[in-house]
C-alpha positions as CSV (number, residue, x, y, z in Angstrom):
1,M,87.4,-14.2,152.5
2,Q,88.0,-11.4,150.0
3,F,85.9,-10.0,147.1
4,R,88.0,-10.4,143.9
5,P,86.6,-8.0,141.3
6,C,86.8,-8.8,137.6
7,I,87.1,-7.1,134.2
8,D,86.3,-9.3,131.2
9,I,87.2,-7.9,127.8
10,H,85.9,-9.1,124.5
11,N,86.4,-7.4,121.1
12,G,87.8,-4.4,122.9
13,K,84.9,-3.8,125.2
14,V,84.2,-4.6,128.8
15,K,81.5,-7.3,128.8
16,Q,79.8,-9.9,130.9
17,I,79.0,-13.0,128.8
18,V,77.8,-16.5,129.3
19,G,81.2,-18.2,129.1
20,S,79.9,-21.5,127.7
21,T,78.7,-19.7,124.6
22,L,82.2,-18.6,123.5
23,S,83.1,-20.3,120.2
24,D,86.0,-20.1,117.8
25,L,83.9,-22.0,115.2
26,G,81.4,-19.3,114.6
27,K,78.5,-20.9,116.6
28,T,75.7,-18.7,117.9
29,N,76.3,-16.6,114.8
30,G,79.8,-16.1,115.8
31,H,78.8,-14.2,118.9
32,P,78.7,-15.3,122.6
33,K,75.6,-14.5,124.6
34,E,76.1,-11.1,126.2
35,N,74.7,-10.1,129.5
36,F,76.2,-6.7,129.6
37,V,78.3,-4.4,127.3
38,A,79.9,-1.4,129.1
39,D,80.1,2.1,127.7
40,K,83.2,2.6,129.9
41,D,86.6,1.1,129.2
42,A,88.6,-1.2,131.4
43,T,90.6,1.6,133.0
44,Y,87.4,3.0,134.5
45,Y,86.8,-0.2,136.4
46,A,90.5,-0.6,137.4
47,K,90.4,2.8,138.9
48,I,87.3,2.0,141.0
49,Y,89.0,-1.2,142.3
50,K,92.2,0.8,143.1
51,R,90.2,3.5,144.9
52,D,88.6,0.9,147.1
53,G,91.7,-1.1,147.8
54,L,90.5,-4.3,146.1
55,R,93.5,-6.4,145.2
56,G,93.8,-9.7,143.3
57,G,91.0,-9.2,140.9
58,H,91.4,-10.5,137.3
59,I,91.4,-9.0,133.9
60,I,90.5,-11.6,131.3
61,N,91.0,-11.2,127.5
62,L,88.2,-13.4,126.1
63,N,89.4,-13.3,122.5
64,M,91.5,-15.9,120.7
65,K,95.2,-15.2,120.6
66,G,96.4,-14.4,117.1
67,T,93.3,-12.4,116.1
68,D,93.0,-8.7,115.6
69,E,90.3,-8.8,118.3
70,Y,92.7,-10.3,120.7
71,E,95.2,-7.5,120.1
72,T,92.5,-4.8,120.6
73,S,91.4,-6.4,123.9
74,K,95.0,-6.8,125.0
75,E,95.6,-3.1,124.4
76,M,92.7,-2.2,126.6
77,A,93.9,-4.7,129.3
78,L,97.3,-3.2,129.3
79,K,95.9,0.3,129.9
80,A,93.9,-1.1,132.9
81,L,97.0,-2.7,134.3
82,S,98.8,0.6,134.1
83,A,96.0,2.3,135.9
84,Y,96.3,-0.1,138.9
85,P,99.8,-1.4,138.9
86,G,100.3,-4.5,141.0
87,G,96.6,-4.6,141.9
88,M,95.2,-7.0,139.3
89,Q,96.0,-10.2,137.5
90,Y,95.9,-10.8,133.8
91,G,94.7,-13.8,131.8
92,G,94.3,-14.6,128.1
93,G,96.8,-15.9,125.7
94,V,99.6,-16.1,128.3
95,D,102.6,-18.3,127.6
96,D,106.3,-18.5,128.6
97,K,107.3,-16.0,125.9
98,N,105.0,-13.1,126.9
99,A,104.3,-13.7,130.6
100,R,107.0,-11.4,131.8
101,D,105.6,-8.6,129.6
102,F,102.3,-8.6,131.4
103,I,104.1,-8.5,134.8
104,S,106.2,-5.6,133.6
105,A,103.0,-3.9,132.4
106,G,101.6,-4.0,136.0
107,A,100.0,-7.4,136.5
108,S,100.6,-8.9,139.9
109,H,100.1,-12.4,138.4
110,V,99.4,-14.0,135.1
111,I,96.5,-16.4,134.8
112,V,97.1,-19.5,132.6
113,T,95.1,-22.6,131.5
114,S,95.5,-23.6,127.9
115,F,99.3,-23.1,127.6
116,V,100.0,-25.8,130.2
117,F,97.7,-28.3,128.6
118,N,98.5,-30.7,125.7
119,N,96.1,-33.3,124.3
120,G,93.8,-32.8,127.3
121,R,96.5,-33.4,129.9
122,V,98.6,-31.0,132.0
123,D,102.0,-30.6,130.3
124,Y,104.2,-30.4,133.4
125,D,107.2,-29.4,131.3
126,A,105.4,-26.4,130.0
127,L,104.0,-25.6,133.5
128,K,107.5,-25.8,135.0
129,R,109.0,-23.7,132.3
130,L,106.3,-21.0,132.8
131,S,106.6,-21.1,136.6
132,E,110.3,-20.7,136.4
133,T,110.0,-17.9,133.8
134,V,107.6,-15.7,135.7
135,G,108.1,-17.0,139.2
136,R,105.7,-19.2,141.2
137,E,104.6,-16.2,143.2
138,H,103.3,-14.5,140.0
139,L,101.4,-17.5,138.5
140,V,97.7,-18.3,138.9
141,L,96.3,-21.5,137.3
142,D,92.7,-21.2,136.0
143,L,91.2,-24.6,136.6
144,S,87.7,-23.7,135.4
145,C,85.6,-26.9,135.2
146,T,82.4,-28.6,134.2
147,R,80.6,-31.6,135.6
148,V,81.1,-34.9,133.8
149,D,79.6,-38.0,135.5
150,D,79.6,-36.3,138.9
151,K,83.3,-35.3,138.6
152,F,84.7,-31.8,138.0
153,V,86.6,-31.9,134.8
154,I,88.8,-29.0,133.7
155,V,87.8,-27.1,130.6
156,T,90.4,-25.3,128.4
157,D,90.6,-22.8,125.5
158,R,88.1,-20.4,127.1
159,W,85.8,-23.2,128.3
160,Q,85.4,-24.7,124.8
161,N,87.3,-28.0,125.3
162,I,86.8,-30.6,128.0
163,S,90.1,-31.9,129.2
164,K,91.0,-35.3,130.6
165,E,92.0,-33.8,134.0
166,V,89.7,-34.3,137.0
167,I,90.0,-32.0,140.0
168,T,91.0,-33.9,143.0
169,Y,92.9,-32.9,146.1
170,N,96.0,-34.8,145.0
171,F,95.8,-33.1,141.6
172,L,95.6,-29.7,143.2
173,D,98.6,-30.5,145.4
174,R,100.7,-31.4,142.4
175,L,99.8,-28.2,140.7
176,A,100.2,-26.0,143.8
177,F,104.0,-26.7,143.7
178,Y,104.1,-24.4,140.6
179,C,101.7,-21.6,141.4
180,D,100.5,-19.1,143.9
181,E,96.7,-19.4,143.5
182,F,93.9,-21.2,141.7
183,L,91.1,-19.4,139.9
184,I,88.1,-21.7,139.4
185,H,85.1,-20.8,137.4
186,A,82.1,-23.1,137.6
187,A,81.6,-23.2,133.8
188,D,78.1,-24.7,134.0
189,V,76.7,-21.8,135.9
190,E,79.1,-19.0,135.0
191,G,77.3,-15.9,133.6
192,R,73.8,-17.4,134.2
193,G,73.0,-15.7,137.5
194,S,71.2,-18.8,138.7
195,G,73.1,-19.5,141.8
196,I,76.5,-21.0,142.7
197,D,77.6,-24.6,142.3
198,R,77.3,-25.6,145.9
199,D,78.9,-29.0,145.4
200,L,82.0,-27.4,143.8
201,V,82.2,-24.7,146.5
202,G,81.9,-27.3,149.2
203,F,84.6,-29.5,147.6
204,L,87.0,-26.6,147.1
205,S,86.4,-25.2,150.6
206,R,88.2,-28.2,152.1
207,Y,91.4,-27.4,150.2
208,K,93.8,-25.2,152.1
209,R,97.3,-25.4,150.5
210,V,97.0,-22.4,148.3
211,P,94.3,-19.7,148.0
212,I,91.3,-20.4,145.7
213,T,89.0,-17.8,144.1
214,Y,85.6,-19.2,143.1
215,A,83.6,-17.6,140.3
216,G,80.3,-18.6,138.8
217,G,76.6,-18.1,139.4
218,V,76.6,-15.6,142.3
219,H,73.2,-13.9,142.0
220,D,72.3,-12.7,145.5
221,Y,73.9,-11.9,148.9
222,G,72.8,-15.3,150.1
223,D,75.2,-16.9,147.6
224,I,78.0,-14.9,149.1
225,E,77.1,-15.8,152.6
226,L,76.9,-19.5,151.5
227,I,80.4,-19.4,150.1
228,S,81.5,-17.8,153.4
229,Y,79.7,-20.5,155.4
230,L,80.9,-23.5,153.4
231,S,84.5,-22.3,153.3
232,D,84.6,-21.1,157.0
233,N,85.1,-17.6,155.6
234,N,88.3,-18.8,153.9
235,M,87.6,-18.8,150.1
236,D,87.6,-15.7,147.9
237,F,84.9,-15.0,145.4
238,T,84.0,-13.1,142.2
239,V,80.7,-11.5,141.2
240,G,80.2,-10.8,137.5
241,S,76.9,-10.3,135.6
242,C,74.8,-9.8,138.7
243,L,76.9,-6.9,140.0
244,D,75.4,-3.4,139.5
245,L,78.7,-2.2,137.9
246,F,77.8,-4.6,135.1
247,G,74.0,-4.0,134.9
248,G,73.0,-6.4,137.6
249,E,71.1,-5.8,140.9
250,L,73.8,-6.7,143.5
251,S,75.3,-3.5,145.0
252,Y,79.1,-3.3,144.6
253,D,79.2,-0.8,147.4
254,R,77.3,-3.1,149.7
255,I,79.6,-6.0,149.0
256,V,82.7,-3.8,149.6
257,K,81.3,-2.4,152.9
258,R,79.5,-5.4,154.4
259,I,81.5,-8.3,153.0
260,V,85.0,-7.0,152.5
261,N,85.2,-4.7,155.5
262,R,83.1,-6.7,158.1
């Protein structure tokens, strides 16, 4: 079990937001609900993670590709990758044309969802093309999901669109052929600090073929211990809004010392 740190970037600033409030249609007055806006840039956080030897965290560009805001956030992300080469993953607007660029810029992996989806289904031709372009060992699939009729359904386009793909073990097996890891946000609880999705954690904990990082809802140390218990100490986790680095109450230093190094 490892602590995977995160750096979320929106409009050129490090933020923690409620992911389900993102909208390209201008809802919520065009702004997502923000839990935290940093006065430090992404490089500051990357250097902390490098200092503490935390590998495999993710840098996510939350802006829509093709916008000026995306380019501003991308510029900050590239600086963070340069500050910790090989130590962090990058996601946001990745496709088969630019994936190699992010690896060359210092990302250990690229994180992808939307590019490999078409009309709500996985486009296996696109997935294969991307995997071959960047190398399976450099690809993470973000399978963030929401509950629909007691099933976990993947959401795409920064959690705005519900796909037709349901997470099952057979589905994960098919995708695992093309990637090195899965990153799975529980979209229903992500950014809300109200506790983890226990059912999702329990379901994912039984899958062992490739590593899974769970993100969403961690609000106290009990949540971290529950992830450890449910997964037999075998599933990695991320803490966002509730971490003191991002204005929350959970001690980053305590997690590093007592969870990572125990």
